[in-house]
Structure formats: structure tokens, C-alpha cells
N, C-alpha and C positions, 0 to 999 in steps of 0.2 A: 812245493817246501813240503816236507813231512809234518806229522804232528809233534816230534819232539822239536824239530827247529822252529815251529810255530810257538810252543810254549816258552821255548828258550828266549824267542826275539821279544816276548811279551814280559816275561821277568826282566830281562836285560833294559828294556826300555824304561820300565817303572822304576828302575833304581839308577837310571842314567848312563847304563854301559851300552854303547851301539854294538847291534849284533855283529857287524863285520871285524869290529875289535876282538869281541870273545872268539869268534872263529878263527880269526888270523894268529890269535896269541892266548889259547886256552890256559897255559899256565899262568899267564899273567894275570887272565881273568879271576882264576881261583885264588891267587895272591890278593886282589883287590877285594874279593867277595870275602875272603878270610880277614882282612883288615875291617871292611865294614862290621862284621859282627863282632870284631873285637872293640870296635869304637861304641857300637849298642849291640849287645848281646840277645835283644828282644827284636832284631830287625830280621823277621821272617821272611821276607821277599829276597833278602841276600843268601838266606839259608839255602832257600829253593832254588835260586838261581845258580848258587855253586853247586847244588845238587844236579842240575841239568846238564851244567859242563861238564861234572864229574861222571855222570851215567854216559853222556857222548863219548868219553874218552874209554869207556869200559870199566870206570873204578866202582862198581856196583856195591860195595859195602859202605865205601864212605858217602855215597850218593844216597843211598837208604838212611843212613843216621842223619844226613843233613835234612832230608825229607821229613823224616821223623820229627826233628826238631820243629822244623817250620810249622809241622802241623799241630805241634803241642804250644805254640806260642798263640 
């Protein structure tokens, strides 16, 4: 497994999203992480996990925004 995958696995497990679910349906994972930050805007792990998913899909600008938000919390 590559480093990105390992990081994604770590964040997913921390917020209870199994890695195989995220990899099977990244759009649903992004929606779930978005819901998590709507429920708790201070949940840095949700921002970071969503950033990893977005980065893996090539969505670099939104990923950078999410990583920045996670780091600011």
C-alpha cells in the first residue's frame, strides 16, 4: 500500500469509515465526511479524511481547503 492509502486508512478508521467503503464509493464517503463536518464543524479528522479522498480523486483545490481547515482546528 502506498503512503496516501495508509494515511487514508488511518483517518477513516479514526472516524469509523471502513477503508474498503471509501475506496468502493468515494463520492458517498465525501458526502458522509461533509455531513460529519456539518454536524460538528470542529471535527478536524473529518476534514482531513475528506481531503485524502478528494486528493485521491485529483480534486486538489478542495483537498487543500480541507487540509487547511483540519490544520487550523
